[in-house]
Structures are given as C-alpha cells and as structure tokens.
PAZAPA-4460 file (N, C-alpha, C; in steps of 0.05 Angstrom, whole numbers, plus 32768, in hexadecimal, padded with zeros to 4 digits):
% residues 69
    n_x    n_y    n_z   ca_x   ca_y   ca_z    c_x    c_y    c_z   seq   type   mol
   8584   88A4   8B6A   859A   8892   8B6E   8595   8879   8B5C     1      M     A
   85A9   8871   8B4F   85A8   8859   8B40   85A8   883F   8B4E     2      A     A
   8599   882D   8B47   8599   8813   8B53   85B1   8802   8B49     3      T     A
   85B4   87EC   8B58   85CB   87D9   8B50   85C7   87CF   8B33     4      K     A
   85AE   87C9   8B2C   85A9   87BE   8B13   85AF   87D2   8AFE     5      R     A
   85A9   87ED   8B02   85AE   8801   8AF0   85CC   8806   8AED     6      E     A
   85DA   8805   8B04   85F7   8808   8B04   8605   87F2   8AF4     7      K     A
   85FB   87D9   8AF8   8606   87C2   8AE9   8601   87C7   8ACA     8      D     A
   85E7   87D0   8AC4   85E3   87D4   8AA8   85F4   87E8   8A9C     9      F     A
   85F8   87FF   8AAA   860A   8814   8AA0   8626   880B   8A9E    10      M     A
   8630   87FB   8AB0   864B   87F0   8AAF   864E   87DD   8A95    11      H     A
   863A   87CB   8A92   863B   87BA   8A7B   8639   87CB   8A60    12      D     A
   8628   87DE   8A60   8626   87F0   8A48   8641   87FE   8A43    13      L     A
   864E   8808   8A58   8669   8815   8A55   867D   8802   8A49    14      D     A
   867C   87E9   8A52   868F   87D5   8A48   868A   87D0   8A2A    15      K     A
   8671   87CF   8A22   866A   87C9   8A06   8673   87E1   89F5    16      R     A
   866F   87F8   89FF   8676   8811   89F0   8695   8812   89EC    17      M     A
   86A3   880A   8A01   86C0   8809   89FE   86C9   87F4   89E9    18      A     A
   86BC   87DE   89E8   86C3   87CA   89D5   86BC   87D4   89B7    19      I     A
   86A5   87E1   89B5   869D   87ED   899B   86B2   8803   8992    20      L     A
   86B9   8814   89A5   86CD   8828   899D   86E8   881C   8995    21      E     A
   86F0   8808   89A3   8709   87FA   899C   8708   87ED   8980    22      D     A
   86F0   87E1   897A   86ED   87D4   8960   86ED   87E9   894A    23      T     A
   86E0   87FF   894F   86DF   8814   893B   86FB   8820   8936    24      M     A
   8709   8824   894B   8725   8830   8948   8736   881B   8936    25      D     A
   8733   8800   893B   8743   87EE   892C   873A   87EE   890F    26      R     A
   8722   87EF   890B   8718   87F1   88EE   8722   8809   88E1    27      L     A
   8721   8820   88EE   8729   8839   88E4   8746   8839   88DD    28      E     A
   8756   8830   88EF   8773   8833   88ED   8780   881E   88DC    29      S     A
   8775   8805   88DC   8782   87EE   88CF   8774   87E5   88B7    30      N     A
   875B   87DD   88B9   874F   87D1   88A3   8749   87E3   888B    31      H     A
   8742   87FB   8891   873E   880E   887B   8756   8812   886B    32      L     A
   876D   8814   8877   8786   8817   8869   878B   8800   8856    33      T     A
   8787   87E8   8860   878C   87D0   884F   8777   87CF   883A    34      H     A
   875F   87D6   883D   874B   87D7   8828   8752   87EB   8813    35      L     A
   875B   8803   881B   8765   8816   8809   877B   880D   87F7    36      Q     A
   878E   87FF   8803   87A5   87F3   87F3   879B   87E0   87DE    37      K     A
   8787   87CF   87E7   877C   87BC   87D3   876D   87C9   87BD    38      Q     A
   875E   87DE   87C4   8750   87ED   87AE   8764   87FA   879C    39      I     A
   8777   8804   87A6   878C   8811   8795   8799   87FD   8781    40      D     A
   879F   87E4   878B   87A9   87CF   877A   8794   87C8   8764    41      K     A
   877C   87C5   876B   8767   87BE   8758   8765   87D4   8744    42      I     A
   8766   87EC   874C   8764   8804   873A   877B   8804   8727    43      D     A
   8793   87FE   8730   87AA   87FD   871D   87A7   87E8   8708    44      A     A
   879C   87D1   8712   8799   87BA   86FF   8783   87C0   86EB    45      R     A
   876E   87CE   86F2   8759   87D6   86E0   8766   87E8   86CA    46      I     A
   8775   87FC   86D2   8781   880E   86BF   8793   8800   86AD    47      W     A
   87A2   87EB   86B5   87B5   87DD   86A6   87A5   87CC   8690    48      A     A
   878F   87C1   8699   877D   87B2   8687   8772   87C5   8670    49      I     A
   876A   87DC   8679   875F   87EF   8666   8775   87F9   8651    50      I     A
   878B   87FE   865D   87A2   8806   864B   87A9   87EF   8637    51      F     A
   87A9   87D7   8641   87AE   87C0   862E   8798   87BE   8618    52      G     A
   877F   87C1   8620   876A   87BE   860C   876B   87D5   85F8    53      A     A
   8772   87EE   8601   8774   8803   85EE   878B   8800   85DB    54      V     A
   87A2   87F6   85E4   87B9   87EF   85D2   87B1   87DA   85BE    55      L     A
   87A2   87C5   85C7   879A   87B1   85B3   8788   87BD   859F    56      Q     A
   8774   87CD   85A8   8763   87DB   8595   8770   87EB   8581    57      L     A
   8784   87FA   858A   8795   880C   8578   87A4   87F8   8565    58      I     A
   87AE   87E3   856D   87BC   87CF   855C   87AA   87C5   8547    59      G     A
   8791   87BC   854E   877E   87B2   853C   8776   87C6   8527    60      I     A
   8770   87DE   8530   8769   87F4   851E   877F   87FB   850A    61      V     A
   8799   87FB   8514   87AF   8800   8502   87B3   87EA   84ED    62      S     A
   87AD   87D1   84F5   87AE   87BA   84E2   879A   87C0   84CD    63      I     A
   8780   87C5   84D3   876B   87C9   84C0   8772   87E1   84AE    64      F     A
   877D   87F7   84BA   8784   880E   84A8   8798   8806   8495    65      I     A
   87AD   87F6   849E   87C3   87EC   848C   87B9   87DA   8477    66      G     A
   87A5   87CB   847B   879A   87B9   8468   878B   87C7   8453    67      M     A
   877E   87DD   845A   876E   87ED   8446   877F   87FC   8432    68      S     A
   8798   8802   8438   87A9   8810   8427   87B4   87FF   8412    69      N     A
***
C-alpha cells in the first residue's frame, strides 16, 4: 500500500508529465511548422543569390570572350 507521501509524489509526477506532453504537442504541431516555413524561405533566397552570382559570372566571361575577339 502506498503512503500519502508516495501518493502525493505520484500525483505531482503525473501533473508534470501532463505539462511535458502538452508542451511537446505544441512544439510538434505549431513551432516546427513555422520553422519549416522559415527554412524554406531561406532556401529560396540562397538559390536566388546563387542564380544571380552565376548570371554575373556568365556576363563577365562573355565580356572577356568578346574582348579577345
């Protein structure tokens, strides 16, 4: 048979677990979605920067090729 102290401890532990489960559910359902959207935006910006740099490189190379002729 559990003592009152053990019952109180188990009750407190159960409350803490419920709070942890609630926090994990919120993180899983809300925050991860927002983080994924931000990562997607950063990814698109990086590709745009790379595309711009490649276009500039192509332009510079074509200028040098035009000068040599």
